[in-house]
C-alpha positions in Angstrom: 17.9 -13.3 -24.2 18.8 -14.0 -20.6 21.2 -11.3 -19.7 19.8 -8.7 -17.3 16.1 -8.0 -18.0 14.2 -4.9 -16.8 10.5 -4.7 -17.6 7.3 -2.8 -16.5 4.3 -5.1 -16.4 0.6 -4.2 -16.6 -2.6 -5.9 -15.5 -5.5 -6.9 -17.6 -8.5 -4.6 -17.6 -10.6 -7.1 -15.6 -8.0 -7.2 -12.7 -7.7 -3.4 -12.7 -11.5 -3.1 -12.3 -11.5 -5.6 -9.5 -8.8 -3.7 -7.7 -10.7 -0.4 -8.2 -13.8 -2.1 -6.6 -11.7 -3.2 -3.7 -10.5 0.3 -3.1 -14.1 1.6 -3.1 -15.1 -1.2 -0.7 -12.2 -0.3 1.6 -13.2 3.4 1.6 -16.9 2.5 2.4 -15.9 0.2 5.2 -13.5 2.8 6.7 -16.1 5.6 6.3 -18.8 3.4 7.9 -16.6 2.5 10.9 -15.6 6.2 11.3 -19.3 7.3 11.2 -20.2 4.7 13.8 -17.5 5.8 16.1 -18.5 9.5 15.7 -22.2 8.7 16.3 -21.2 6.8 19.5 -19.2 9.7 20.8 -21.9 12.2 19.8 -24.5 10.1 21.7 -22.2 9.9 24.7 -21.6 13.6 24.8 -25.3 14.3 24.3 -26.2 11.9 27.2 -23.8 13.7 29.5 -25.2 17.1 28.5 -28.8 15.9 29.1 -27.9 14.5 32.4 -26.2 17.7 33.5 -29.1 19.8 32.3 -31.7 17.6 34.0 -29.8 17.9 37.2 -29.8 21.6 37.0 -33.4 21.8 36.0 -34.5 19.8 39.0 -33.2 22.5 41.3 -35.5 25.1 39.7 -39.2 25.6 40.0 -41.7 24.9 37.2 -41.8 28.5 35.8 -38.0 28.6 35.5 -38.0 25.3 33.7 -40.3 26.8 31.0 -37.7 29.6 30.4 -34.9 27.1 30.2 -36.8 24.9 27.8 -37.3 27.9 25.5 -33.8 29.3 25.7 -31.2 26.7 26.8 -32.3 23.5 25.1 -31.8 25.0 21.7 -28.1 25.1 22.3 -28.2 21.5 23.6 -29.5 20.2 20.3 -27.3 22.5 18.2 -29.9 25.0 16.9 -27.9 28.1 17.8 -25.1 29.5 15.8 -26.0 27.3 12.8 -24.6 28.4 9.4 -26.9 29.8 6.8 -28.8 27.5 4.5 -26.3 28.1 1.7 -23.3 27.6 3.9 -24.3 24.4 5.6 -24.3 22.1 2.6 -20.8 23.4 1.7 -19.5 22.6 5.2 -21.1 19.1 5.0 -19.4 18.5 1.6 -16.1 19.7 3.0 -16.2 17.5 6.0 -17.3 14.5 3.9 -14.5 15.1 1.4 -11.9 15.7 4.2 -12.8 12.4 5.9 -12.5 10.5 2.6 -9.1 12.2 1.9 -7.8 11.3 5.4 -8.9 7.7 5.0 -7.1 7.5 1.6 -3.9 9.0 3.1 -4.0 6.3 5.8 -4.4 3.6 3.1 -1.6 4.9 0.9 0.7 5.7 3.8 0.9 9.4 2.9 2.4 11.0 6.0 2.4 14.5 4.4 -1.2 15.2 3.3 -2.2 18.5 1.9 -3.6 20.9 4.5 -6.8 22.4 3.0 -8.8 24.6 5.3 -12.5 25.3 4.8 -13.2 28.1 2.4 -14.0 29.0 -1.2 -12.8 26.2 -3.5 -11.8 23.9 -0.6 -14.1 21.1 -1.7 -12.8 21.2 -5.3 -9.2 21.1 -4.0 -9.9 18.2 -1.8 -11.6 16.3 -4.6 -8.4 16.8 -6.7 -6.3 15.4 -3.8 -8.7 12.5 -3.4 -8.4 11.5 -7.0 -4.6 11.8 -6.7 -4.6 9.5 -3.7 -6.9 7.0 -5.4 -4.5 6.8 -8.3 -1.6 6.3 -5.9 -3.5 3.5 -4.0 -4.4 1.8 -7.3 -0.8 1.8 -8.4 0.3 0.4 -5.0 -2.3 -2.4 -5.3 -1.3 -3.2 -8.9 2.4 -3.4 -8.0 1.6 -5.6 -5.0 -0.6 -7.8 -7.1 2.1 -8.2 -9.8 4.8 -8.8 -7.1 2.7 -11.5 -5.3 1.9 -13.2 -8.6 5.5 -13.2 -9.8 6.6 -14.7 -6.4 3.9 -17.3 -6.6 4.7 -18.2 -10.2 8.5 -18.5 -9.6 7.9 -20.8 -6.7 5.4 -22.9 -8.8 8.3 -23.3 -11.3 10.4 -25.0 -8.6 12.6 -22.1 -7.5 13.1 -21.8 -3.7 13.4 -18.5 -1.9 16.8 -17.9 -0.4 16.2 -14.4 1.1 15.1 -10.9 0.7 16.6 -7.4 1.2 15.3 -3.9 1.2 17.3 -0.9 0.1 16.5 2.8 0.6 18.0 5.0 -2.0 19.0 8.6 -1.4 16.1 9.7 -3.5 13.8 8.1 -1.0 12.9 5.2 -3.4 12.4 1.9 -1.7 13.7 -1.1 -3.6 13.1 -4.8 -2.7 15.3 -7.6 -3.8 14.3 -11.3 -3.7 16.9 -14.0 -4.2 15.9 -17.5 -5.6 18.0 -20.6 -6.0 18.7 -21.4 -9.6 21.5 -23.9 -10.1 23.6 -25.5 -7.4 25.7 -22.4 -6.9 23.8 -19.7 -8.8 20.8 -17.6 -8.0 18.2 -15.3 -9.6 17.8 -11.8 -8.1 14.4 -10.2 -8.8 14.4 -6.5 -8.0 11.1 -4.5 -7.5 11.4 -0.7 -7.8 8.8 1.8 -6.8 8.4 3.0 -10.4 7.0 -0.4 -11.4 10.2 -1.6 -13.0 11.2 -5.2 -12.3 14.7 -6.4 -13.0 15.7 -10.1 -13.2 19.4 -11.0 -13.0 21.4 -14.2 -12.6 24.6 -14.4 -10.5 27.0 -16.7 -8.8 26.2 -17.2 -5.1 28.8 -16.5 -2.5 29.1 -15.1 1.1 31.3 -12.1 0.3 31.5 -9.2 -2.1 33.9 -9.9 -5.0 34.3 -9.9 -8.7 33.8 -13.2 -10.7 36.9 -14.9 -12.1 37.4 -15.4 -15.8 36.2 -19.0 -15.5 33.2 -18.0 -13.5 32.3 -15.4 -16.2 32.2 -18.1 -18.9 30.2 -20.4 -16.5 27.7 -17.7 -15.8 27.2 -16.9 -19.5 26.2 -20.6 -20.0 23.9 -20.4 -17.0 22.2 -17.3 -18.6 21.7 -19.2 -21.8 20.1 -22.1 -19.9 17.8 -19.6 -18.1 16.4 -18.3 -21.4 13.7 -21.1 -21.5 12.6 -20.5 -17.9 12.3 -16.8 -18.4 10.0 -17.3 -21.4 8.0 -19.8 -19.4 7.7 -17.3 -16.5 6.3 -14.6 -18.8 3.9 -17.0 -20.5 2.5 -18.1 -17.1 2.2 -14.5 -16.1 0.1 -13.7 -19.2 -2.2 -16.6 -18.3 -2.7 -14.9 -15.0 -3.5 -11.5 -16.5 -0.1 -9.9 -16.3 1.4 -8.5 -19.6 4.5 -6.6 -20.6 3.8 -2.9 -20.5 7.2 -1.7 -21.4 10.5 -3.5 -22.0 13.3 -1.3 -20.6 16.1 -3.8 -21.1 16.5 -7.3 -22.6 20.2 -8.0 -22.8 21.7 -11.1 -24.4 23.6 -13.7 -22.4 27.2 -12.4 -22.0 30.1 -12.8 -19.7 30.1 -8.9 -19.5 27.0 -9.2 -17.2 28.5 -11.9 -14.9 28.3 -11.0 -11.2 28.6 -12.5 -7.8 25.7 -12.2 -5.4 26.5 -11.9 -1.7 24.0 -14.0 0.1 24.8 -12.4 3.5 23.1 -9.2 2.4 19.8 -11.0 2.2 17.5 -11.9 5.1 16.9 -15.6 4.9 13.4 -16.9 4.2 13.2 -18.3 7.7 14.2 -15.0 9.3 11.6 -13.2 7.2 8.9 -15.6 8.2 9.7 -15.2 11.9 9.7 -11.4 11.6 6.3 -11.5 9.8 4.9 -13.8 12.6 6.2 -11.5 15.3 4.7 -8.5 13.5 1.3 -10.3 13.2 1.4 -11.3 16.9 2.0 -7.7 17.9 -0.8 -6.6 15.6 -3.2 -9.1 17.2 -2.1 -8.0 20.7 -2.7 -4.3 19.8 -6.2 -5.2 18.4 -7.2 -7.1 21.5 -6.0 -4.4 23.8 
């Protein structure tokens, strides 16, 4: 069965748990870094206030200092206008939940986070959003793990990458295509959709958009038949790496009806992709240094 194939793959429980632990580790690291930055800023502001207060106090006589120590220093250390004993824990839980939610939105790339102000039920609302973002992040990591493993396995089988292309659909869905050399003039297109569906199709390589001729249709049907064994090997190796078939959406038989021509010019070559990634990494390193 080596006509077009569309599948949704799933990970073994062990790999899922490992990814969940990685998410918790990332959250803890981000939260720790944020706390350290906040503590540094708080210490800096406190030092400024102390210095200003001490400068003012030096201008007063001893009796005036006693009054200031009794009245003004309480505001310096945050004792005035404190919430009630019952309100303070709720505010602390709210701030803690809000920070965790903001960190998760950064990790998932969510640019439209829910706006939840402090009030009755705010902590519960934030916790629901936190769990939603955690599920989204886990799904992203699972899809990335599956994609990386498929790429690695295909290359281990001797296929060379010809190029990649990214397509944005009207629905906002992002689709990634990766093209691999199969025969002398044929290629395998692997398509990754955001919904977890992965499609694998074979086609004739060319540098223009066109329909295959009758002879090419018959030739491609034979190429599909030849690819059957490699596809079975691919899924067998994926199982050995903890990736299983979750849902088979389509498994079409080899047929000239599925013959197609793949326009290579629509794909960014592997060399161009590598150069772009290196440029992106150099910029990231520069931004980190500066």
